[in-house]
ZATOR-671398 format. One record per residue (C-alpha): residue in three letters; x, y negated, z negated. Coordinates in steps of 0.2 Angstrom, whole numbers, padded with zeros to 4 digits, always signed. Each point is the difference from the previous one (the first is absolute). Layout:
AlaXYZ/...
END
This chain:
Met+0226-0030-0007/Thr-0018-0004-0005/Val-0014-0011+0006/Pro-0001-0017-0009/Asn-0013-0001-0014/Thr-0001+0019-0001/Pro-0006+0005-0017/Ala+0012+0010-0011/Gly+0000+0018+0002/Ala-0008-0001+0018/Glu+0018+0003+0008/Ala+0001+0017-0008/Gly-0001+0014+0013/Pro-0010+0015+0000/Gly+0005+0015-0011/Pro+0010+0015+0007/Asp-0015+0011+0002/Arg-0011-0013+0008/Asp-0002-0002+0019/Pro+0005-0018+0005/Phe-0012+0000+0014/Ala-0015+0005-0011/Pro-0014-0013-0002/Pro-0001-0008-0017/Thr-0012+0008-0013/Val-0013-0011-0009/Asp-0006+0005-0017/Val-0019+0000+0001/Pro-0010-0001-0016/Ala-0011+0015-0004/Glu-0016-0010-0001/Arg+0003-0005+0018/Thr+0004+0017+0007/Arg-0016+0009-0007/Pro-0015-0012-0002/Ala-0013+0004-0013/Leu-0015+0009+0008/Leu-0013-0004-0013/Pro+0001-0019+0002/Glu-0001+0001+0019/Leu-0016+0011-0002/Arg-0007-0012-0012/Ile+0002-0015+0011/Gly-0007+0010+0015/Val-0016+0006-0009/Leu-0003-0018-0008/Thr+0002-0007+0018/Gly-0013+0012+0007/Leu-0012-0002-0014/Ala+0001-0019+0002/Cys-0004+0001+0018/Ala-0015+0012-0003/Leu-0007-0012-0013/Leu+0002-0014+0013/Gly-0010+0010+0012/Val-0015-0002-0011/Leu+0000-0018+0002/Val+0003+0002+0019/Gly-0016+0011+0000/Leu-0010-0013-0008/Leu+0006-0013+0012/Trp-0004+0011+0015/Tyr-0017+0003-0006/Trp-0003-0019-0003/Leu+0008-0006+0016/Ala-0003+0013+0013/Pro-0014-0004+0013/Arg-0016+0011-0001/Val-0009+0009+0014/Met-0018-0005-0002/Phe-0016+0011+0004/Gln-0018-0004+0002/Val-0015+0012-0003/Ser-0013-0001+0014/Gly-0013+0012-0002/Asn+0008+0017-0001/Gln+0016-0006+0008/Ile+0016-0007-0007/Leu+0008-0013+0012/Tyr+0016-0010+0000/Met-0003-0018-0003/Asp+0016-0004+0010/Pro+0003+0014+0012/Glu+0016-0008+0008/Gly+0007-0006-0017/Glu+0018+0004-0005/Gln-0004+0002-0019/Arg+0008+0018-0001/Ala+0016-0006+0008/Gly+0000-0015-0011/Ala-0001+0011-0015/Asp+0015+0010+0005/Ala+0010-0016+0004/Val-0005-0007-0018/Leu+0007+0015-0008/Ala+0016-0001+0010/Leu+0003-0018-0004/Leu-0003+0004-0018/Gly+0012+0014+0001/Leu+0013-0012+0008/Gly-0002-0012-0015/Ala+0001+0013-0013/Gly+0015+0008+0008/Ala+0009-0017+0000/Leu-0005-0003-0018/Ser+0006+0017-0006/Ala+0016-0001+0009/Val+0005-0017-0006/Thr-0005+0004-0018/Ala+0010+0017+0000/Phe+0015-0009+0008/Leu+0000-0014-0013/Leu-0002+0012-0015/Thr+0013+0012+0006/Arg+0013-0011+0008/Gly+0011-0001-0015/Arg+0003+0019+0000/Gly+0003+0001+0019/Gly-0017+0007+0005/Gly+0001+0018+0003/Ile-0008+0014+0010/Ala-0013+0002-0013/Val-0007-0017+0003/Ala-0002+0003+0019/Val-0008+0017-0003/Gly-0012-0008-0013/Leu-0005-0014+0012/Ala-0003+0012+0014/Leu-0011+0013-0010/Gly-0008-0013-0010/Gly-0005-0010+0015/Leu-0008+0015+0008/Ala-0009+0004-0016/Gly-0006-0018-0002/Ser-0006+0000+0018/Leu-0010+0016-0003/Ala-0007-0007-0016/Ala-0006-0016+0008/Trp-0008+0010+0014/Gln-0009+0012-0011/Leu-0005-0014-0013/Gly-0007-0012+0014/Ala-0010+0015+0008/Ala-0007+0005-0017/Leu-0006-0018-0005/Gly-0008-0002+0017/Pro-0018+0005+0005/Thr-0005+0018+0001/Ala+0004+0011+0015/Asp-0018+0006+0001/Leu-0008-0012+0012/Arg-0017+0008+0000/Ala-0002-0002-0019/His+0006-0017+0001/Ala-0012-0004+0014/Arg-0015+0007-0010/Gln+0006-0011-0015/Val+0000-0016+0010/Gly-0016+0004+0009/Asp-0006-0005+0018/Gly+0008-0016+0006/Gly+0014+0000-0014/Thr+0018-0001+0003/Phe+0015+0008-0008/Ser+0018+0002+0002/Ala+0010+0016+0006/Pro+0012+0008-0012/Leu+0017-0006+0000/Glu+0011+0011+0011/Leu+0018+0000+0006/Gly+0001+0004+0019/Ala+0019-0002+0002/His+0009+0010-0013/Gly+0016-0007+0006/Ala-0004-0015-0011/Leu+0005+0010-0015/Leu+0018+0000+0005/Val+0001-0019+0001/Trp+0004-0001-0019/Pro+0014+0012-0002/Leu+0008-0005+0017/Thr+0000-0018-0005/Ala+0007+0003-0017/Met+0014+0011+0007/Val+0005-0012+0014/Leu+0000-0016-0012/Leu+0009+0009-0014/Leu+0014+0005+0013/Ala+0001-0018+0006/Met+0001-0008-0017/Ser+0013+0013-0006/Ala+0011-0003+0016/Ala-0001-0019-0002/Phe-0001-0003-0019/Gly+0004+0017-0008/Lys+0014+0003-0012/Arg+0017+0001+0008/Glu+0013+0013-0004/Glu+0016-0006-0010/Glu+0015-0005+0010/Pro+0014+0012+0001/Pro+0015-0003-0011/Pro+0016-0008+0008/Tyr+0012+0012+0008/Trp+0013-0002-0014/Ala-0012+0008-0012/Phe+0004+0017+0007/Gly+0019-0002+0002/Pro+0009+0001+0017/Gln-0006+0012+0012/Trp+0018+0005+0006/Ser+0018+0000-0007/Ala+0016+0004+0009/Pro+0006+0018-0004/Glu+0017+0002-0008/Gly+0016+0000+0011/Arg-0008-0011+0013/His+0006-0018+0004/Arg-0010-0014-0008/Ala-0009-0014+0010/Gly+0015-0011-0002/Gly+0013+0012+0008/Gly+0015+0009-0008/Ser+0000+0016-0010/Pro-0007+0000-0018/Gln+0013-0004-0014/Gln+0000+0007-0018/Pro-0004-0013-0013/Asp+0016+0003-0009/Gln+0012-0002+0014/Gln+0008-0016+0007/Gln+0009-0003+0016/Pro+0018-0007-0001/Asp+0003-0017+0008/Gln+0010-0003+0016/Gln+0017-0003-0010/Gly-0001+0018-0008/Ala-0003-0007-0017/Gln-0009+0012-0012/Pro-0017-0005-0006/Gln-0002-0007-0017/Gly-0004+0011-0014/Arg+0009+0016+0006/Thr+0017+0006-0005/Pro+0013+0005+0013/Pro+0005+0018+0002/Gln+0015+0007-0010/Asp+0011+0004+0015/Ala-0001-0018+0006/Pro+0016-0010-0002/Arg+0000-0013-0014/Pro+0006-0017+0003/Glu+0016-0005-0010/
END
């Protein structure tokens, strides 16, 4: 007895050499069992290079938006124009905010471009290393574009009573980690919410039944198994149709 609407061939039991309690086996294509290494490396390298190039733009923005510490030359002294100012902390905060925006932009772009292929570990590694490289590039570029670090030479250049700005420096080096951390967290969140889902497993009848009754045991309906070519006689003792009576049986006159 089979389940209704069961496809043909699904009621066949396992072979004699197969364990009836073994889990079903699924044929996995070769391209899924061993992913190509070269495309993954290419995607990771391209992601890192794109983040490093974006770091150049972040460095220019940091040089333009960061507040400056101003000095004034008074005789042979160099004095702060705002001794209680928070310009140095403000410069660190500006770089951290720029890294936050760059991390979000790089993560969204990488997710949208690689969503069709299911992402991959190469995208995450490329964002992490590329974000760190971009932060370092932005820091070094902004510091290089700023004023010179030789305050005495700068003071002699502006003369007595002149003002000049201090070099652009990064006091809190933890701001360099804002970019890669933001990219990793946002990529993980988008992959969990909108990432490519795995295919649904096939129905149970695609693998055949998991257990079949051994020979010699009673079936689910009760009674002993019968041979297909044998028929039981009826209650009046009549012979089944289609069979000849034995030779020693008396013939009716």
